[in-house]
C-alpha positions in Angstrom: 0.0 -0.2 0.1 2.9 2.8 0.9 4.4 1.9 -2.4 1.6 3.1 -4.5 0.9 6.3 -2.4 4.5 6.7 -3.0 3.9 6.6 -7.1 0.5 7.9 -7.1 2.3 11.2 -4.8 4.9 11.4 -7.3 2.7 11.6 -10.7 1.1 14.2 -8.5 4.2 16.0 -8.0 5.5 15.4 -11.5 2.7 16.7 -12.9 2.2 20.0 -10.4 5.9 20.8 -11.3 5.0 20.2 -15.5 1.7 22.5 -15.2 3.8 25.5 -13.5 6.5 25.5 -15.4 3.9 26.6 -19.1 1.8 28.6 -17.1 4.9 30.9 -14.7 7.7 30.6 -18.1 9.2 33.6 -17.7 9.7 33.2 -14.0 11.5 29.5 -14.5 13.4 30.4 -17.2 14.2 34.1 -14.8 14.9 31.2 -12.2 17.1 29.6 -14.1 19.2 31.7 -15.5 20.0 33.2 -11.9 21.3 29.7 -10.7 23.4 28.9 -13.4 25.0 32.0 -12.5 25.5 31.5 -9.1 26.5 28.6 -9.6 29.3 29.6 -12.0 29.9 32.2 -9.3 29.9 29.4 -7.0 32.3 27.1 -8.2 35.1 29.8 -10.0 35.0 30.2 -6.4 35.7 26.6 -5.4 38.6 26.6 -8.5 40.3 29.1 -7.6 40.8 28.2 -3.7 42.1 24.9 -4.9 44.5 27.2 -7.0 45.1 28.8 -4.4 45.8 25.0 -2.4 47.6 23.8 -5.0 50.4 26.9 -5.8 50.6 26.8 -1.5 52.2 22.3 -1.5 54.1 23.1 -4.8 56.6 24.7 -2.5 56.9 21.7 -0.3 59.1 19.3 -0.2 58.0 15.9 -1.1 58.3 13.8 1.5 60.9 11.1 1.9 59.5 7.6 2.1 62.0 5.4 3.1 62.0 1.6 2.0 61.9 -1.3 4.1 65.1 -3.2 4.6 65.4 -6.9 2.9 65.2 -9.6 5.9 68.6 -10.9 7.7 70.3 -13.2 4.6 69.2 -12.0 1.9 71.5 -10.3 0.1 69.2 -8.8 -2.7 67.4 -10.1 -6.1 68.0 -14.1 -6.1 70.5 -15.0 -9.6 69.4 -17.0 -12.4 
């Protein structure tokens, strides 16, 4: 019963959404334009901050990684 109600409720909301887009087309287009502009600003700020952090990270020396020493008794790779 719950699955059927959720499907019915979803279809009703889809129908209301389509009706709203058709009825308020100019308002919806204006909202989408504003959303695209705001998202461009937010994404641009994110990329800018990422670039600054990469510049700062580029000045640091890479960490020194020490390889583990071979166990006693082994002097190197086996000869063929």
